C-alpha positions as CSV (number, residue, x, y, z in Angstrom):
1,X,90.9,83.8,120.9
2,X,87.4,84.9,119.8
3,X,86.7,88.2,118.1
4,X,83.4,89.8,117.1
5,X,82.8,90.8,114.4
6,X,84.5,88.0,112.6
7,X,85.5,89.6,109.2
8,X,88.6,91.8,109.2
9,X,90.0,93.4,106.1
10,X,93.6,94.4,106.1
11,X,94.9,96.7,103.5
12,X,98.0,98.6,102.7
13,X,100.1,100.0,99.8
14,X,102.2,97.4,98.0
15,X,105.2,96.8,100.2
16,X,103.5,98.2,103.3
17,X,103.9,95.0,105.3
18,X,100.3,93.6,105.4
19,X,101.2,90.1,104.2
20,X,104.0,89.8,106.8
21,X,101.7,91.0,109.6
22,X,98.9,88.6,108.5
23,X,101.4,85.7,108.3
24,X,102.5,86.4,111.9
25,X,98.9,86.5,113.1
26,X,98.1,83.2,111.4
27,X,101.1,81.6,112.9
28,X,100.0,82.6,116.4
29,X,96.4,81.9,115.8
30,X,95.8,78.8,113.6
31,X,92.0,79.0,114.2
32,X,91.9,82.2,112.1
33,X,90.8,81.7,108.5
34,X,92.8,83.5,105.8
35,X,91.1,84.3,102.6
36,X,93.3,83.2,99.7
37,X,92.8,85.4,96.7
38,X,92.9,84.5,93.0
39,X,95.1,86.5,90.6
40,X,96.2,86.7,87.0
41,X,99.7,88.1,87.9
42,X,102.7,85.9,87.5
43,X,104.0,84.1,90.6
44,X,106.9,85.7,92.5
45,X,109.7,83.8,94.1
46,X,108.3,82.1,97.2
47,X,104.7,82.2,96.0
48,X,102.9,78.9,96.3
49,X,99.7,77.9,94.5
50,X,96.9,77.6,97.0
51,X,98.9,79.2,99.8
52,X,99.7,82.7,98.7
53,X,97.3,82.9,95.7
54,X,95.4,80.8,93.3
55,X,97.0,81.7,90.0
56,X,94.6,81.9,87.1
57,X,94.7,82.8,83.4
58,X,92.7,85.8,82.3
59,X,90.0,83.6,80.7
60,X,89.7,81.4,83.9
61,X,89.3,84.6,86.0
62,X,86.7,86.1,83.7
63,X,84.7,82.9,83.8
64,X,84.7,83.0,87.6
65,X,83.5,86.7,87.4
66,X,80.7,85.6,85.0
67,X,79.7,82.8,87.3
68,X,79.5,85.1,90.3
69,X,82.2,83.2,92.3
70,X,84.0,86.2,93.7
71,X,83.1,88.1,96.8
72,X,84.9,91.1,95.2
73,X,87.3,91.5,92.4
74,X,89.3,94.3,90.7
75,X,91.9,95.0,88.2
76,X,95.0,96.4,90.1
77,X,98.4,97.2,88.7
78,X,97.4,95.6,85.4
79,X,96.3,92.3,86.9
80,X,93.1,90.8,88.1
81,X,92.6,90.0,91.8
82,X,89.6,88.5,93.4
83,X,88.3,86.9,96.6
84,X,86.4,83.6,96.2
85,X,83.0,83.9,98.0
86,X,82.3,80.5,99.4
87,X,85.3,80.0,101.8
88,X,84.7,83.4,103.4
89,X,81.0,82.7,104.0
90,X,81.9,79.2,105.3
91,X,84.4,80.7,107.8
92,X,81.8,83.2,109.0
93,X,79.2,80.5,109.5
94,X,81.7,78.6,111.6
95,X,82.2,81.7,113.7
96,X,85.9,81.8,112.8
97,X,87.9,85.1,112.5
98,X,88.2,85.6,108.7
99,X,91.1,87.8,107.6
100,X,91.1,89.3,104.1
101,X,94.3,90.8,102.5
102,X,92.8,93.3,100.1
103,X,93.9,96.5,98.3
104,X,92.0,99.7,99.1
105,X,89.6,99.2,96.2
106,X,88.7,95.7,97.4
107,X,88.4,96.8,101.0
108,X,85.8,99.5,100.0
109,X,83.8,96.9,98.0
110,X,83.6,94.4,100.8
111,X,82.9,97.1,103.4
112,X,79.9,98.2,101.3
113,X,78.6,94.6,101.1
114,X,79.4,93.8,104.7
115,X,79.3,97.1,106.8
116,X,79.9,95.1,110.0
117,X,83.4,94.1,108.8
118,X,86.4,95.9,110.3
119,X,88.9,97.6,108.0
120,X,92.5,98.1,109.0
121,X,95.0,100.0,107.0
122,X,98.7,99.3,107.5
123,X,100.6,102.5,106.8
124,X,104.3,102.9,106.4
125,X,106.0,105.4,108.7
126,X,106.7,107.7,105.7
127,X,106.5,107.7,102.0
128,X,110.3,107.7,101.7
129,X,110.6,104.6,103.9
130,X,107.8,102.9,102.0
131,X,109.4,103.5,98.6
132,X,112.7,102.2,100.0
133,X,111.0,99.0,101.3
134,X,109.2,98.5,98.0
135,X,112.4,98.7,96.0
136,X,114.4,96.7,98.6
137,X,112.1,93.7,98.5
138,X,113.3,93.0,94.9
139,X,110.2,91.3,93.7
140,X,109.0,93.8,91.1
141,X,110.4,95.2,87.8
142,X,111.2,98.9,87.6
143,X,108.0,99.6,85.6
144,X,105.9,97.7,88.2
145,X,107.5,99.6,91.1
146,X,106.7,102.9,89.4
147,X,103.1,101.8,88.9
148,X,102.8,100.6,92.5
149,X,104.2,103.9,93.8
150,X,101.8,105.9,91.6
151,X,98.8,103.8,92.8
152,X,100.2,103.7,96.4
153,X,100.2,107.5,96.7
154,X,96.4,107.5,95.9
155,X,95.9,104.6,98.4
156,X,97.7,106.4,101.2
157,X,95.2,109.2,100.8
158,X,92.4,106.7,101.5
159,X,93.9,105.5,104.9
160,X,91.6,107.8,107.0
161,X,88.5,106.1,105.6
162,X,89.5,102.9,107.3
163,X,88.2,101.9,110.8
164,X,91.8,101.7,112.1
165,X,95.2,102.9,110.8
166,X,98.3,101.0,112.1
167,X,101.7,102.6,111.4
168,X,104.2,99.9,110.5
169,X,107.3,101.5,111.8
170,X,108.4,98.5,113.9
171,X,107.0,95.2,112.7
172,X,106.5,93.7,116.2
173,X,104.6,96.8,117.4
174,X,102.4,96.7,114.3
175,X,101.6,93.0,114.8
176,X,100.7,93.6,118.4
177,X,98.5,96.5,117.5
178,X,96.6,94.6,114.8
179,X,96.2,91.6,117.3
180,X,94.7,94.0,119.8
181,X,92.1,95.1,117.2
182,X,91.2,91.5,116.4
183,X,90.9,90.7,120.1
184,X,88.7,93.7,120.6
185,X,91.1,95.3,123.2
186,X,91.9,98.3,121.1
187,X,89.3,101.1,120.8
């Protein structure tokens, strides 16, 4: 499967399903390149160094910022997140489809730097269902959930600024719709 352009940014609120959708796409399409971000947050159950994130200390992260190693970076929910520059640029040079899993702030930053990139926002079917999913996943403290909800409400308001908005009501349908965008068959 070949898609042009070859840089796609997938965003959502915390708990919106973007990681699950991306994992399904990568399983079906091993030729896709997935950008693994760096973070200073603590690993969650199931996280694996170098597969879900590169886990860094704050001083390590700040050194990478100073050295210009990130394509984009931001402080989100009290932690730093950043996308290493070199692997993305290598994937694009190899004409591979590069997928980035970024928050709204990161998506805007990359879109400004690379206007040809395609942005996709995964939106929950309703705020109530989103909050229920966020709580049910059981990976965050009550304080973290409250902060994610507060930030998520602001992020949901940004959805119309994305090139595409996909409603994640039924996971299989959302995966199919995102795949159609990547294949250039959805207008």
